[in-house]
matplotlib code that plots the C-alpha trace (Angstrom):
import matplotlib.pyplot as plt

x = [80.9, 77.0, 74.9, 71.4, 68.4, 66.6, 69.3, 72.4, 74.9, 77.6, 76.4, 78.9, 79.6, 79.0, 78.3, 75.3, 74.1, 70.5, 69.6, 73.3, 74.1, 76.4, 75.6, 77.2, 75.2, 75.3, 73.5, 73.5, 75.4, 72.6, 69.0, 69.4, 68.8, 69.8, 70.1, 71.9, 75.4, 75.5, 78.2, 80.3, 80.9, 84.1, 84.7, 88.1, 88.6, 86.4, 83.3, 84.4, 82.9, 84.2, 82.3, 84.2, 83.5, 85.2, 88.2, 88.6, 92.0, 91.3, 94.8, 97.5, 100.1, 98.9, 99.0, 102.6, 103.7, 103.3, 105.2, 108.6, 111.5, 115.0, 118.5, 118.1, 118.4, 115.1, 116.5, 114.2, 115.0, 118.5, 117.0, 118.0, 115.1, 112.5, 109.1, 109.1, 106.5, 106.3, 103.5, 103.7, 102.8, 103.8, 103.1, 103.7, 106.9, 108.5, 109.9, 107.9, 108.4, 109.8, 108.2, 110.0, 108.1, 110.2, 109.6, 110.4, 109.2, 106.4, 108.2, 107.5, 109.4, 109.6, 112.8, 112.3, 113.9]
y = [110.6, 110.9, 110.6, 108.4, 110.4, 108.2, 107.5, 110.0, 107.2, 107.3, 105.5, 102.6, 101.6, 97.8, 95.6, 94.3, 92.1, 92.6, 90.7, 89.6, 93.3, 94.6, 97.7, 100.0, 101.4, 103.1, 101.4, 102.4, 100.1, 101.3, 100.8, 99.4, 102.0, 101.9, 104.0, 103.2, 105.2, 107.8, 108.2, 111.5, 114.5, 116.6, 119.8, 119.3, 122.6, 125.2, 123.8, 120.1, 117.5, 114.1, 111.1, 109.2, 105.9, 104.2, 101.6, 98.6, 96.6, 93.0, 92.4, 92.5, 92.5, 95.6, 97.3, 96.0, 97.5, 101.3, 100.0, 101.0, 98.5, 98.0, 95.8, 92.7, 89.5, 87.2, 84.3, 81.6, 82.3, 84.9, 87.3, 90.9, 92.9, 93.1, 95.5, 97.0, 98.3, 99.3, 97.9, 98.8, 95.3, 96.4, 98.9, 103.1, 103.1, 100.2, 100.5, 99.5, 95.8, 96.4, 93.7, 92.7, 90.7, 89.2, 90.7, 87.3, 84.7, 86.8, 85.1, 87.7, 87.9, 90.7, 92.0, 93.1, 97.1]
z = [115.8, 116.6, 119.4, 120.1, 119.4, 121.6, 125.2, 124.0, 123.7, 121.5, 118.2, 116.8, 113.2, 112.4, 109.3, 108.6, 105.6, 104.1, 101.3, 100.5, 100.4, 103.1, 104.4, 107.3, 109.9, 113.3, 116.2, 119.7, 122.0, 125.0, 123.5, 119.8, 117.9, 114.2, 111.3, 107.7, 107.7, 104.6, 103.1, 104.0, 101.1, 101.9, 100.3, 98.4, 96.6, 95.7, 93.8, 93.8, 95.9, 96.4, 97.9, 100.6, 102.0, 105.0, 104.6, 106.9, 106.8, 107.8, 106.8, 109.6, 106.8, 105.7, 109.0, 109.8, 106.4, 108.5, 111.6, 112.0, 111.7, 113.3, 112.5, 115.0, 114.5, 114.2, 116.5, 114.9, 110.7, 111.6, 109.6, 110.3, 109.7, 112.5, 113.1, 116.8, 118.9, 123.0, 125.3, 128.9, 130.6, 133.7, 136.4, 135.0, 137.2, 135.0, 131.9, 128.8, 126.8, 123.3, 121.0, 117.7, 114.5, 111.7, 108.5, 106.8, 108.9, 111.2, 114.5, 117.0, 120.3, 123.4, 125.4, 128.5, 129.0]

ax = plt.figure().add_subplot(projection="3d")
ax.plot(x, y, z, "-o")
ax.set_aspect("equal")
plt.show()
């Protein structure tokens, strides 16, 4: 995390294109101050260093593979396995809404508790 040296606002990462080359920069959302993001070095073990880069997953499918699954029948294709997650869609004293997404066809449906 880095703060803007001009106004003290927390800077955010942005990807920009400069001369057909993509660069990652830190930008202040308040005053527009920009600085190029340098690769970070982390010490792995005594005397050994590795340079790491930030990876951004654009594919929603890659993110789905880490979600929990449950055995439930898909109303669209009949598959019996789906990813699930909870969202608090109503007030805090109401139970959350359970969302399901079929692992085969990708159909999404919800169940109110």
